[in-house]
C-alpha positions in Angstrom: 64.4 -16.6 32.5 63.2 -14.6 35.5 65.3 -14.6 38.7 63.5 -15.4 41.9 64.3 -13.4 45.0 66.3 -15.6 47.4 65.6 -15.5 51.1 67.9 -13.4 53.1 71.1 -15.3 54.0 70.5 -18.0 51.4 73.9 -17.5 49.8 75.7 -17.8 53.1 73.7 -20.8 54.1 74.6 -22.6 50.9 78.3 -21.7 51.3 78.2 -23.1 54.8 76.6 -26.3 53.5 79.2 -26.7 50.8 82.0 -26.0 53.3 80.6 -28.6 55.7 80.4 -31.2 52.9 84.0 -30.5 51.9 85.2 -30.6 55.6 83.4 -34.0 56.0 85.1 -35.3 52.9 88.6 -34.3 54.1 87.9 -35.7 57.6 86.6 -39.0 56.1 89.7 -39.3 53.9 92.0 -38.7 56.8 90.2 -41.3 58.9 90.8 -43.8 56.1 94.5 -42.7 55.8 93.9 -41.2 52.4 94.2 -37.7 50.9 91.0 -36.0 50.0 91.7 -36.2 46.3 92.4 -39.9 46.6 89.0 -40.5 48.2 87.3 -38.3 45.7 88.9 -40.2 42.8 87.7 -43.5 44.3 84.2 -42.0 44.5 84.4 -40.9 40.9 85.5 -44.5 39.8 82.8 -46.1 41.9 80.1 -43.9 40.4 81.3 -43.9 36.8 83.2 -47.2 36.5 86.5 -47.9 34.8 88.0 -45.0 32.8 91.3 -43.9 31.2 93.8 -42.0 33.2 92.9 -38.9 31.1 89.3 -39.2 32.0 90.1 -39.6 35.7 92.3 -36.6 35.5 89.6 -34.5 33.9 87.0 -35.6 36.4 89.3 -34.9 39.4 90.7 -31.6 38.0 94.3 -33.0 37.9 96.9 -32.6 35.2 98.8 -35.6 33.8 101.6 -35.8 36.4 99.4 -35.6 39.5 96.9 -38.1 38.0 99.7 -40.6 37.4 100.9 -40.2 41.0 97.3 -40.5 42.2 96.8 -43.8 40.3 100.1 -45.1 41.6 99.1 -44.4 45.2 95.7 -46.0 44.7 97.2 -49.0 42.9 99.8 -49.5 45.6 97.0 -49.4 48.3 95.1 -52.0 46.4 92.1 -49.8 45.5 92.6 -49.7 41.7 94.4 -51.5 38.9 95.6 -50.6 35.5 94.3 -52.9 32.8 94.3 -52.9 29.0 91.2 -51.2 27.5 88.8 -53.7 25.9 88.3 -51.3 23.0 92.0 -50.5 22.3 94.6 -52.8 23.9 97.2 -50.0 23.5 95.2 -47.9 26.0 95.1 -48.4 29.7 92.0 -48.1 31.9 91.8 -47.6 35.6 89.5 -50.0 37.3 88.3 -49.8 40.9 89.0 -53.1 42.7 88.6 -52.2 46.4 87.8 -49.5 48.9 89.3 -48.5 52.2 88.3 -51.1 54.8 86.9 -48.5 57.3 85.2 -46.3 54.8 81.6 -47.5 55.5 82.2 -47.1 59.2 83.6 -43.6 58.7 80.6 -42.6 56.6 77.9 -44.3 58.7 77.3 -41.4 61.2 76.8 -38.8 58.5 74.7 -41.2 56.3 72.5 -42.0 59.3 72.0 -38.3 60.2 71.3 -37.3 56.6 68.9 -40.2 56.3 67.0 -39.1 59.4 66.9 -35.5 58.1 65.5 -36.7 54.8 62.9 -38.8 56.5 61.3 -35.5 57.7 60.5 -34.4 54.1 57.4 -35.3 52.1 57.8 -37.3 48.9 57.1 -34.1 46.9 59.8 -32.2 48.8 62.3 -35.1 48.3 61.5 -35.0 44.6 62.4 -31.3 44.5 65.6 -31.9 46.5 66.8 -34.7 44.3 65.8 -32.8 41.1 68.0 -30.0 42.4 70.9 -32.4 43.2 70.7 -33.8 39.6 70.5 -30.4 37.9 73.1 -28.7 40.2 75.5 -31.6 39.5 75.3 -30.8 35.8 75.6 -27.1 36.3 78.7 -27.5 38.4 80.2 -30.0 36.0 79.6 -27.6 33.1 81.0 -24.6 35.0 84.1 -26.7 35.9 84.7 -27.6 32.3 84.3 -24.0 31.2 86.9 -22.9 33.8 89.2 -25.7 32.8 88.8 -24.8 29.1 89.3 -21.1 29.7 92.5 -21.7 31.6 94.1 -23.7 28.8 93.5 -21.0 26.1 
């Protein structure tokens, strides 16, 4: 696979982008009286649906103890519930049952600005962007799994 030459400053621009996304996530969580990991976990559950505590821990990068405390916080706030797994009643799954009341309002300004930004792209450009998002998601997920696996050796 040949490497293409990236434009000057591309790495820095990408790092600034990632930092801005993370900063917005932290600010959004604070605005909803949540920790960033709590909001991230709610997003994971919203996207993937109910899962075991172990799966939630793996997807959020948390070990068993912090995952349990995370679920306890989210359950106490009314955002998730623990329920018996339909496949194995001895197992527990974590189900999303609510979201912070102000979350949509908190996210609306960024969503509107990003929507306006995307409206300036052609359908072909959007296809490339969303292809990148899909492929980069898998690349980051794989890299995170490799890091997690190498740290447990």
